[in-house]
C-alpha positions in Angstrom: 67.8 161.0 70.8 64.2 160.0 71.6 61.5 162.6 72.0 60.9 161.7 75.7 64.6 162.4 76.4 64.4 165.7 74.7 61.2 166.7 76.6 63.1 166.2 79.9 65.5 169.0 78.9 65.0 172.8 79.4 64.0 175.0 76.5 67.5 176.5 76.3 69.1 173.1 76.1 66.8 172.1 73.3 67.5 175.3 71.4 71.2 174.6 71.8 70.7 171.0 70.5 68.7 172.5 67.6 71.5 174.8 66.6 74.0 172.0 66.8 71.8 169.7 64.7 71.3 172.4 62.1 75.1 172.9 61.9 75.5 169.2 61.5 72.9 169.2 58.7 74.8 172.0 56.9 78.0 170.0 57.2 76.4 166.8 55.9 74.9 168.7 52.9 78.2 170.3 52.1 79.9 166.9 52.2 77.1 165.5 49.9 77.7 168.2 47.3 81.4 167.8 47.4 81.1 164.0 47.1 82.8 163.4 50.5 79.7 161.8 52.1 80.0 158.0 52.1 76.8 157.2 54.0 73.9 159.2 52.5 71.5 158.0 55.2 73.1 160.5 57.5 71.4 163.2 55.6 67.9 161.7 56.4 68.8 161.2 60.0 70.1 164.7 60.4 66.9 166.1 58.8 64.7 164.1 61.1 66.7 165.2 64.2 66.2 168.9 63.2 62.5 168.3 62.6 62.0 166.4 65.9 63.7 169.3 67.8 61.6 171.9 66.0 58.4 170.0 66.7 59.1 169.7 70.4 59.9 173.4 70.6 56.6 174.2 68.9 54.7 171.9 71.3 56.2 173.8 74.2 55.2 177.1 72.7 51.6 175.9 72.1 51.4 174.4 75.6 50.9 170.9 74.5 54.0 169.7 76.4 56.1 171.8 78.7 59.8 171.1 78.5 61.6 170.0 81.7 58.5 169.2 83.6 57.9 165.6 82.6 60.2 162.8 83.6 59.1 159.9 81.4 60.5 156.6 80.4 59.9 154.9 77.1 57.4 152.4 78.7 55.1 155.1 80.2 52.3 156.2 77.9 51.8 159.9 77.3 48.2 160.9 77.5 46.7 163.4 75.1 43.0 163.9 75.7 41.3 160.6 76.0 43.7 158.6 73.8 47.2 157.7 74.9 50.2 157.6 72.5 49.9 153.8 72.2 46.5 154.3 70.5 44.4 152.9 73.3 41.4 154.8 74.6 41.2 155.6 78.3 38.4 154.0 80.2 36.3 156.6 82.0 
């Protein structure tokens, strides 16, 4: 799931997604240890999903982004200060 899709959800929904992602990570780690995991890249993807969700929750707590308030698409730049997420400076 993309970060802008997660930011459209409420905090409770994101926390539910986080607990599901952590459970998925535990399952994948267990499968890895017991040699039942065929695709080891699933471990990396699961770790990144957990990290992405934790980062977005932390951004919400710090007030950087508020969950559920923004309705963005992938094409719309997200502004932070005077530099947008595409790396271009705003003209003021």
